[in-house]
N, C-alpha and C positions, 0 to 999 in steps of 0.2 A: 584630186586624182586620187586614184583607190590603186596603187600600185602594189604590188605581192611585197609584204615586209620580209627582210632578210638580214637574220642577226649573225649571219657568217661574217668573220672580220678576218682578211689576210693578213697576217703578222711577218714583217720582215725586219732583221737586224742589220741594216746597212753598215755597220762598223764604224770607223773612222773615215768621213766623208767629205770632200770640200763641200762649202755650205751652199755654193750658186749651182753645183749640181745636183745636191738633194732638193734644193728650190724648184727646180727645173723638172725634177722627178714628180716632186708634190703638185705641181700646176700640169702635169700630164694627167696623173691619176684624178685630181679634181674636176678638170675639163672633162674628162671623159664621164665621169659621173655626171655632170650636168648637161650634157649633151645627151644622155641616155634619158634622164628625166624630161628634158624638153621633148623628144623623141615619142616618149611616153603618153604625152598630152593628146597626140592624135592617133592613137590606138586605144581599140576598145579595152575594157579592164581586163578581160580574159586572156588578151594577148600580150600585155604589158611585161617587159621584160624588168626582171628584178635589179635594183641596181649595187654594186658590190661596195664594201667597206675595206679599209685598209688601216693597220696601225703600224707606224714604222719607229725602230729605236735607232738612233745613231749617236757618234760623237763628231765634233767638229774640230777642225784646225782652228788655232786664234783669230776671231771674227767678232766686229762689232756689227749688229745690226738696229737700224731706228725704224720704229713704227712710223706708220702714216701720219699719225698725230703727233709724232715726237717733235722735241726741240733740238735741231742740229748742237744747239750751243751746249746741249749736256754729254758731246763728247768733248774731251778736253785735250785732244791732241791735233795736230794738223798734219797734213797730207805726208810730209817728210818725216815725222815722228812716228808715225804708222808703217811708214816702209821701213824705217830704221827697224824698229820693234816685229817687223812682219806679221803685222795684225791687218787683216782684210777689214773692209767696210762697206755696208750695204744698206740701201735705204730700201726698203720692202713693204709689201702691202697688207701687213697686219694690224691689229690694234695696237695700242699701248705706245711707250716710249723707246728708250735705248737699252739695248741688254748686251750681255757677252755671252760667247760660246766657245768652249776649249777643252783641250783633252782633261779626262776625268769627270765631266758634265755630261749626264744622261739627257738627251734630247729625245722628246717623244713626238711625232707627228700624227695625230689621228685623222685620217682623211675618211670622214665619215659621212653617210647622207641620214640626216638626223630624221629624216621621215621614217626610216627602219627603227629608229628607238623612240624618240620624242622631240616634238619641235618646241623647245625651250632653251634659248642660247643660256639663259641665267642658271637653267638646271644643270647645263652642259656642262660650264665653268666649274660649278661647284663640284659635279661629280670628278672632275680633274684635280680638283684642289683636295677632294676627300680621299681618291685614290692614295695621293701621296702622303696625306696625313696619317692614313692606316699602315702605309709601309712604313713610314718613321716611327709611329709607336711600336713595330715588332723588334724595331734595333735598340727600344728605350729611350726615344728622343719624341716629346711631348710638342708639340705643333699645332698650328690652328690658323684661323682667319683674323684679320683686321678689318674692321668695317671700313668698306669704302675703297679699300687696297687689296686689287686681285693677286692671287698667288698664296703661297704658304709661307708663314712665317713661325718662329722660335721667340718665346717670350710674347706671346700675343696677348696675355692676360695683364700681368702686372705693367707692361710695358716699358721696363726700366732700359733694357737695352734689347728693342724689337730688332729682328735681323731676319730678312728672306733669304730662304733656303731653297724655294722653286718659283721660278716668274714664268707667268701665262700670259701669251698673247696668240690671239686666235682672227682667222677672217672666216665668214661665213657668207654664202650667196646661195640663194634657192636651199637654204638648209643643207647645203654641202659645206663641211669645216675644212680647214686646212691651217697650216702652222701648231703652234701648241704649246707644250711646256719644258722647261729648262730646269733640270734638278740638280743641284749642287753635291756632288757625292766626293770626290775626290780632287775637285777643282783647286787651281791655283788662284786663290783670291784676291791676288796683287793686280791682276788684270782690270779688277774693278775700280782699282783707285785712279783710272784714269777714264772715265765716265760719271756720269751722275746716273747711277742705275735706275732704270726706269723712270726717270725722272725726279725722285723723292732725296731730298737732301739730307734729310732729318733722319734716316735710318739706313742701317748698314747691311751687309750681306754675310752669308755664313754657309757652311757647308756639313755635311755628316762627318767628314774626316776632324773637321774644326771641331765639332761637337762633343765628337767621342775621343778626341785626341788618338787617333790611330787610322791609319789606312782602311779602307773599306772594301769589301770585295763586290765589285761592280755587278758581276753576274747574279750573286745574290739578291741585290738590290732588284735587277730587270726581272727576275721570277717571281719576287713578290709584288711588285707593281704590277704586273702580267695578271697576276690574280686576282687584285685589287679592282683594277679596271675591267675584267672580263665579268667579274661580280656584279660591280655596280652597273655597268650597260647591258647586263646580259647577253654577253655577246658568246658567238661560238668561235671561238679562235680556231684559226687553220695556219699553221707554222710552214713557209715556203722557204727557199732560200733566194731565190729570184721571182719575186711574183709579177710577171708580166701584166699589165692591164689586158683584160678580157673582155674588150668592147667590139661588137660588131654591127 
């Protein structure tokens, strides 16, 4: 398929939003891009329509999500305890195991047509990690990767007390992505005590505020992270308050 390349990426900060509502919105954007790609297959190259890209930032009320390959036993609460603690729980269609989302955590959902950038899921995951690593470096926090474990880690070299600061889980179909990353900024880490985070029993989690011993300016983190994502992917970011899908 010789579709026109489009690096324009619509950015929208959804604020604090219910997880299911954000998931439904992702699905809408994702399905629209896939549908346009399928229609483009039956159109001559010169008449094909470009596919859009989206980058969503948000925070969620307390929720646990279990990836399609995850083990339900990694949720350590029963239904009654979830209700008592006012924590939602969803089994979803991304990769990975169980994770937590909540206030103080920056969640990012890139809904991208990788045909506009590069068709390499491994590279895509590494670029998401790299954007977070570069952002942390600007705050004086050294982070990196641990072989075989997707995400961003503190103490990734010596591994005396390796701890995850950003979890990543994505879905991709026809080179269109959804879901994304969960970056602990000012997160209440006690909520991770009720799960086996990402199914990894021998490593802990952390946040920027825990590492720096102070609350971190969320807007500052967002701006720096946007800068690094834009640079790595060579995006042309277009900020819109309410980016309605533009499919015809």
